[in-house]
C-alpha positions, 0 to 999 in steps of 0.5 A, a space after each residue: 885289952 879290956 873294954 874300959 881301957 878303950 873308953 879311957 883312951 878315947 876320953 883321954 884323947 878328947 881331954 887332951 884335944 880340949 886342953 890344946 884347943 883351950 890353950 890356943 884360944 887363950 893364946 889368941 885372945 891374949 895376943 889380940 888384947 895385948 896388940 889392941 891395948 899394949 901395957 907394961 908395969 915396967 915402963 921407963 924412958 931414957 933420955 940424954 939431957 943437954 944443959 946447952 939448950 936452956 931455952 927448952 926448959 921453959 918451953 912448956 906452959 902446962 905439964 899436967 902429967 905427973 910421974 908414974 901417972 896412968 894416961 889414956 889415948 887423947 890425954 894432954 901430956 904437955 902444952 907448948 908455950 905459944 909465945 915464940 911461935 906467935 912472935 915468929 908468925 908476926 915476924 914472918 907476916 911483917 917480912 911478907 908485907 915488906 916484900 910485897 910493898 917493895 915489889 909493888 913499889 918496884 913494879 910501879 917505878 919500872 912500869 913506865 920504863 917498859 912502856 917507853 921502850 
């Protein structure tokens, strides 16, 4: 075997190792980047629409995202109309107040009965 063939074998093996190491490093970098910042060009959402829930059509007071728009972490996607929840909170506070008043009146009325026994 000529001497230059031995050098060629060593250079070929080193070059092969460098190519394999480069492929491994490139794969790891791509995996890390995709895991940290996932993205796709073919994103789609499937949803079953129901016409029986007409109330939710007016539930959003703001919908700043447009079709096919890019969004970032922390971007406002939609804002829910707070009126229904404000009404429910007022109703719950009113019910609580009524219960507290009823309990107070009941306790005041029955306070004397317990002491008489």
